[in-house]
C-alpha positions as CSV (number, residue, x, y, z in Angstrom):
1,M,5.1,134.2,-16.6
2,N,6.1,130.7,-15.5
3,I,6.8,128.7,-18.7
4,F,7.2,125.0,-18.5
5,E,8.9,123.2,-21.4
6,Q,9.7,119.7,-22.4
7,K,11.9,118.4,-25.2
8,F,10.7,115.5,-27.4
9,T,12.0,113.8,-30.5
10,V,9.5,113.3,-33.3
11,D,8.8,109.6,-33.3
12,L,8.3,107.3,-36.3
13,S,4.6,106.7,-35.3
14,D,4.1,110.5,-35.3
15,I,4.8,111.2,-39.0
16,T,2.9,111.2,-42.3
17,P,4.1,109.3,-45.4
18,N,5.9,112.6,-46.3
19,F,7.8,112.4,-43.0
20,G,6.1,115.5,-41.5
21,M,4.6,115.4,-38.0
22,K,0.9,114.5,-37.9
23,P,-1.5,117.1,-36.4
24,T,-2.6,114.5,-33.8
25,A,1.0,114.2,-32.7
26,V,1.1,117.9,-31.8
27,L,-1.9,117.3,-29.5
28,K,-0.1,114.3,-28.0
29,Y,3.0,116.3,-27.1
30,Y,0.8,119.1,-25.8
31,Q,-1.1,116.7,-23.6
32,E,2.1,115.1,-22.3
33,T,3.7,118.5,-21.5
34,L,0.6,119.6,-19.7
35,A,0.4,116.4,-17.7
36,R,4.0,116.7,-16.6
37,Y,3.4,120.3,-15.6
38,C,0.4,119.3,-13.6
39,A,2.3,116.4,-12.0
40,K,5.1,118.7,-11.0
41,H,2.6,120.9,-9.2
42,N,0.7,118.0,-7.7
43,V,-2.5,118.8,-9.6
44,A,-2.3,115.9,-12.1
45,G,-5.4,113.7,-12.6
46,Y,-4.3,111.1,-10.1
47,N,-3.5,113.9,-7.5
48,V,-7.0,115.5,-7.7
49,Y,-8.7,112.1,-7.9
50,Q,-7.2,111.2,-4.5
51,M,-8.8,114.4,-3.2
52,G,-12.2,113.3,-4.6
53,L,-12.1,115.8,-7.4
54,K,-11.7,115.7,-11.2
55,W,-10.4,118.1,-13.7
56,V,-11.5,118.3,-17.3
57,L,-9.8,119.8,-20.3
58,G,-12.6,121.9,-21.7
59,Q,-11.1,123.6,-24.7
60,T,-7.9,123.4,-26.7
61,V,-6.7,125.7,-29.5
62,V,-3.6,124.7,-31.4
63,G,-2.0,126.6,-34.2
64,F,0.5,125.3,-36.8
65,G,3.3,127.4,-38.1
66,D,4.7,127.3,-41.6
67,I,7.4,124.7,-40.7
68,I,6.2,121.2,-39.9
69,P,8.7,119.1,-37.8
70,I,10.0,116.0,-39.5
71,W,10.9,112.5,-38.2
72,N,13.7,112.4,-35.6
73,E,13.7,116.2,-35.2
74,E,13.8,117.6,-31.7
75,I,10.9,119.8,-30.7
76,I,10.3,121.9,-27.6
77,S,6.8,121.9,-26.2
78,K,5.9,124.8,-23.8
79,V,2.9,125.5,-21.7
80,Y,2.2,128.4,-19.4
81,I,-0.8,129.7,-17.4
82,S,-2.3,132.7,-19.1
83,N,-5.2,133.3,-16.8
84,V,-6.5,131.9,-13.5
85,K,-10.2,132.2,-12.4
86,K,-12.1,130.5,-9.6
87,L,-12.0,126.8,-10.5
88,R,-10.6,127.5,-14.0
89,I,-7.1,127.8,-15.3
90,Y,-6.1,128.8,-18.8
91,F,-3.0,127.3,-20.4
92,N,-1.3,128.4,-23.6
93,F,0.8,126.1,-25.7
């Protein structure tokens, strides 16, 4: 399995008043990691647009563990392809 990972530091704009990371921030880091993975393999939105194509993220499932990252903590975001079908790729995060 080809795992692609990126490190990020939890930003001040990504935390709640209790200093824990917002659920929307998790999606932001997922989206950024997936975009960088796609850019690395020349299938990012701007790459496929130049070919007259578009890709759409059709479904996202995100789970939260028991430990919520806090402000200024380093996190690692990982994505990998879990399944490939004709015109459809499934990524896990």
